[in-house]
C-alpha positions in Angstrom: -22.7 25.2 -30.6 -21.0 21.8 -30.2 -20.8 19.8 -33.2 -23.0 16.9 -32.5 -25.7 19.5 -31.6 -25.2 21.3 -35.1 -25.8 18.0 -36.4 -29.0 17.2 -34.7 -30.2 20.8 -34.9 -30.3 20.4 -38.4 -32.8 21.2 -40.7 -35.1 21.0 -44.0 -36.7 24.7 -43.7 -39.6 25.6 -45.5 -42.0 27.3 -43.9 -39.9 29.2 -40.8 -38.1 32.0 -43.2 -38.3 35.9 -42.0 -37.2 37.1 -45.3 -34.6 39.1 -43.6 -30.9 39.3 -45.6 -27.9 37.1 -44.9 -24.5 39.6 -43.6 -21.9 39.0 -46.1 -19.3 38.4 -43.4 -21.8 35.0 -42.3 -22.3 34.3 -46.0 -18.4 33.9 -46.5 -17.9 32.0 -43.6 -20.5 29.9 -44.5 -19.5 29.5 -48.5 -16.1 29.0 -47.0 -16.6 25.8 -45.1 -18.1 24.9 -47.9 -15.7 25.2 -50.4 -13.1 23.2 -47.3 -15.1 19.9 -47.9 -12.9 17.1 -48.9 -13.1 16.2 -52.8 -11.8 13.1 -54.7 -8.3 14.1 -56.3 -8.8 17.4 -54.7 -10.8 18.4 -57.8 -13.2 20.9 -55.9 -16.0 19.8 -58.4 -18.1 22.3 -56.9 -19.7 25.9 -58.0 -22.3 28.4 -56.0 -24.5 30.5 -58.0 -26.0 32.9 -55.6 -29.7 33.7 -56.5 -31.2 36.7 -55.5 -33.2 38.1 -58.3 -36.5 38.2 -57.5 -37.7 37.4 -61.2 -35.6 34.5 -61.5 -36.9 33.2 -57.5 -40.3 33.7 -59.3 -39.7 31.1 -62.1 -38.4 28.5 -60.3 -40.8 28.5 -57.9 -43.4 28.1 -60.7 -41.8 25.2 -62.0 -41.3 24.0 -58.5 -45.3 23.9 -57.7 -45.7 22.4 -61.2 -43.4 19.6 -60.2 -45.5 19.5 -57.0 -48.7 19.0 -59.2 -47.4 16.1 -61.3 -45.9 14.2 -58.4 -49.3 15.0 -56.2 -51.4 13.1 -59.4 -50.0 9.8 -58.8 -50.6 9.2 -54.9 -53.4 8.0 -53.6 -56.3 8.9 -51.8 -54.2 8.7 -48.1 -50.7 9.7 -49.4 -52.1 12.9 -51.2 -53.4 14.1 -48.3 -50.6 13.9 -46.3 -48.7 15.5 -49.2 -51.0 18.5 -49.1 -50.0 19.4 -45.9 -46.4 19.4 -46.3 -44.6 23.0 -48.1 -41.8 21.4 -49.9 -39.8 25.1 -50.4 -38.8 28.4 -49.3 -38.1 30.0 -52.5 -39.8 33.4 -52.3 -39.8 33.6 -48.6 -35.8 33.4 -48.1 -34.1 36.3 -49.6 -31.2 34.5 -50.7 -30.7 30.8 -52.8 -27.8 28.9 -53.6 -27.6 26.7 -56.4 -24.7 23.9 -56.1 -23.6 22.5 -59.3 -21.0 19.6 -60.1 -18.4 19.8 -63.1 -17.3 16.3 -63.8 -14.6 17.7 -65.9 -13.0 19.9 -63.2 -9.5 18.3 -62.5 -9.7 15.7 -65.0 -9.3 14.1 -67.4 -7.2 11.9 -65.0 -9.2 12.5 -61.6 -7.5 10.4 -58.5 -9.5 8.2 -56.9 -12.3 8.1 -59.4 -11.4 5.9 -62.0 -13.4 2.8 -60.1 -16.6 5.2 -59.1 -17.9 7.4 -61.7 -20.3 9.1 -59.1 -17.0 9.8 -56.3 -17.5 13.7 -57.8 -20.9 14.2 -57.1 -20.0 12.5 -53.5 -18.0 15.4 -52.9 -20.4 17.6 -54.0 -22.9 16.5 -51.3 -20.1 16.8 -48.8 -19.7 20.4 -49.7 -23.5 20.9 -49.6 -23.5 19.1 -45.8 -20.5 21.4 -44.8 -22.6 24.4 -46.1 -25.7 23.3 -44.3 -23.9 22.2 -40.7 -22.3 25.5 -41.2 -25.6 27.6 -41.8 -27.1 26.0 -38.8 -24.4 27.1 -36.1 -24.6 30.7 -38.0 -28.3 30.3 -36.5 -29.5 30.0 -40.5 -32.0 27.5 -42.1 -31.5 25.8 -44.8 -34.1 24.1 -47.8 -33.1 21.5 -50.0 -35.4 22.2 -53.2 -35.6 18.8 -55.0 -38.3 19.0 -57.1 -37.2 20.5 -60.4 -35.9 19.7 -63.7 -32.3 19.7 -63.9 -32.4 20.9 -67.7 -35.1 23.4 -67.0 -32.8 24.9 -64.3 -29.7 24.9 -66.3 -31.6 26.8 -68.9 -33.0 29.2 -65.9 -29.5 29.9 -65.0 -27.6 29.5 -68.0 -25.3 26.5 -66.7 -23.2 25.2 -69.5 -23.7 22.0 -71.1 -21.5 19.1 -68.9 -22.3 21.1 -65.6 -24.8 19.6 -63.5 -27.0 21.7 -61.0 -27.2 19.6 -58.1 -29.1 21.0 -55.2 -31.3 24.6 -55.3 -30.7 25.6 -51.5 -33.2 28.4 -50.1 -30.9 29.8 -47.1 -31.6 32.9 -44.8 -32.4 33.9 -40.9 -35.5 31.7 -39.7 -37.9 32.6 -36.9 -36.9 28.9 -35.3 -35.7 25.5 -36.2 -38.3 23.1 -35.6 -37.9 20.2 -33.5 -39.0 17.3 -34.9 -38.3 17.0 -39.1 -41.5 17.9 -41.1 -41.7 14.3 -42.8 -42.2 13.3 -39.5 -44.4 16.1 -37.9 -46.7 15.6 -40.9 -47.0 11.8 -41.0 -45.1 11.2 -44.1 -42.3 8.9 -42.9 -40.7 8.0 -39.7 -37.3 7.8 -39.3 -35.7 4.5 -38.6 -33.7 3.3 -35.7 -29.8 3.7 -36.4 -29.6 -0.3 -35.2 -31.7 -0.8 -38.3 -29.1 0.6 -40.2 -25.6 -1.2 -38.9 -24.6 -4.5 -40.1 -21.4 -6.5 -39.1 -19.1 -8.0 -42.0 -21.9 -8.7 -44.1 -25.4 -7.5 -45.7 -27.8 -9.3 -43.3 -29.7 -12.3 -44.7 
């Protein structure tokens, strides 16, 4: 696929996973693309934990559902009705998950380019995640970023050491299809805004 096609085809996948395995050579290409991302000071502050164990995924899924309930309890009736239609994860449907972490100490103590922007390393990890996502899309795979979790819970679940931050739990696998319209738009949660509303010249608009 053309790069622009991949960018616009990419979706946050929830319900479309087939449960089929990801071929080893395909997974290697996707992770290699993620690892090729630019990083502040060439620190490469990411790691990738491949989670296949069903018991671990079930424990995480139970935690995610509890956090979903916590979020839903604070919604008004209209928002709760919209939210009830939205599937928030594919943890059990996909056969592989990739947890991406951030090590702020890697490349330190003096990380070139991070002295004035403390979060530059975290931004680097997000670039690796985007590379992974686009590469997976080009391979015909789906990716779903699960955000309903508490970082301390996930760190304890996977034995992640203190000082290493779990940034993303990504469900990864073959899909039946990719939706043409993003889920949050299809279910009426929130529409996207046009590019013209996001582009400004020389200063913030008044």
